[in-house]
N, C-alpha and C positions, 0 to 999 in steps of 0.2 A: 621809402615806400609809402608811409602815411601821406606825405606831401604830394605825391603822385596822384593817389587815390582821392585826396581832397580837391586837387586841381582839375580831375577829370569830373569829378561831381559838380564843381562850380562852373566849369566851363562848357561842358557838354551835357549833362543830365539835369537839363533845365528847360522851361517852356519856350525860351526865346535864345537859343543857342546861336541863332543865325547872327544875332548882333555881336558875337565874339569874333567873327570873321574880320578881317582887316578891311577898312574901308566902309563898313556898314554901320559904324557908330553915328554918322550923321542922319541915319533914317530913324534912329530911336524916337518913338512917340509919333511918328508920322504914319498916315494911312497906308502909304506905299510900303513903309518899312514892316508895319503889322502884317500886310497881306504877303510880302516876301518871306517873312519869318514863318507864318502859317504854311505857306506852299513848301518851304524847307522841311518843316516837321512832317508834313504829309509825304513827301518825297522820301524822307529818311525811313518812315514807317514802312512803306512799299520795299524799300532796298533791304530792310531788315527781315521782311518775310521771304525775300528771294535768298538772302544769306541763310536763313533757317533751312530753306529747301535745300540749297546746296550742302549745307552741313549734314543734313540727314542723308542725302544721297552719297555724299563722299566726306565721311568724318575723318578728322585728323587721325593718321596712324597711331595706333595704342590707346585711342580715347573713344573708340566705337562704343563702349558700354556706357560711358559717360554721357555720350551724345543721346543714345536711345533713352537713357533713364531720365535724363532732363527733359527732353521733348515728351516723352510719356508723361511725366508728371505734371508738365505745364501746358499740355496740349489744349484742353478745355479752357483755360485763361486766355490763351492766345487767340483761340477761335472766338470766344465771347467778345473779346476786344474788337475782333474783325468785324463780327456781325453788328456790333453797337456802332462802329465807325461806318459801315454800310447803310445803316439806317439814319445816318446824320450827325451823330455825336461827333465832335471836334477831337482830333488827336490830342491826347494829353489830359482829356476832361474825365476819362473813365478811370475811376481809382477804387480797387477792391470791389468792382462790380457794380459801383455806384457813380452817377455823373456829378461832377463838381465843376465849378468855375474854377479856371486857371488864369491867374494874373489879369483879372479884369476882361476876359474873353467874352463877356455876355452877349448873347445874340449871334455869335459866329457859329457856323455849321461847317462840316466837311463839304469840300468843293465836289462838283459833278465829276471833275477830272479824277480826283482822289477815289472816289466810290467806284467809278469805272475802272480804276487800277485795281482796286480790292476785288471786285467781281471777276476780273481776268486772273488774279493771283490765287485766291482761295481754293479754287477746285483742285489745282495742281498740288497746292499745300496739303489739302485733305488726302490726296492720293498717297503722298509722301508719309503722312503721319499713320495712314492705315497700315502701310507697309512695317511700321514698327509696333503694330498691334494696338493702336489707339482706337477704341471703340467710339461710336456714336459721333463721328465727325461730320457725317453727311447733313445733320440736322442744322449745321452752320452754313449750307450750301444755298438755303433757300433763297429766293430772290429778294433783295432789300425792298424794304418799304420805307423810302426816305420821308422824314418828317418835312423838314423844308430845307433846302440846301442853300447856301450863299450863291450870290451871282458870279462867284469866282469861277474861272474856267478850269 
């Protein structure tokens, strides 16, 4: 079990998991590779939000209380991340409420496509979190004020 968890941590829970995909090793250190890796991180975050929403709507049988309790206790952290990312902070650079450089990503910002995806996803997520009685979620729906986004689409 420990080996499985260590493998998941090393292969998936890192800033450049894209490079663990077959055939992508040749792109390590290239501009195209970095852009593909960050696009993958952004897409993964959006898919994670959609999975959260689906899990709240239809929790696994027998785990309803666990799901509600988890999302109730983590809601503000999730939405604080969404808000920071909508303001241009790059995915993976928000740690414990503060922004930090991740693996030399200086100067990179969230793409306009990613910010647009968040703006489209967050209101629905807020609705679902309010159904499990999480208060003050609407404050995270304010229109984003992007600092400066990258030219990535």
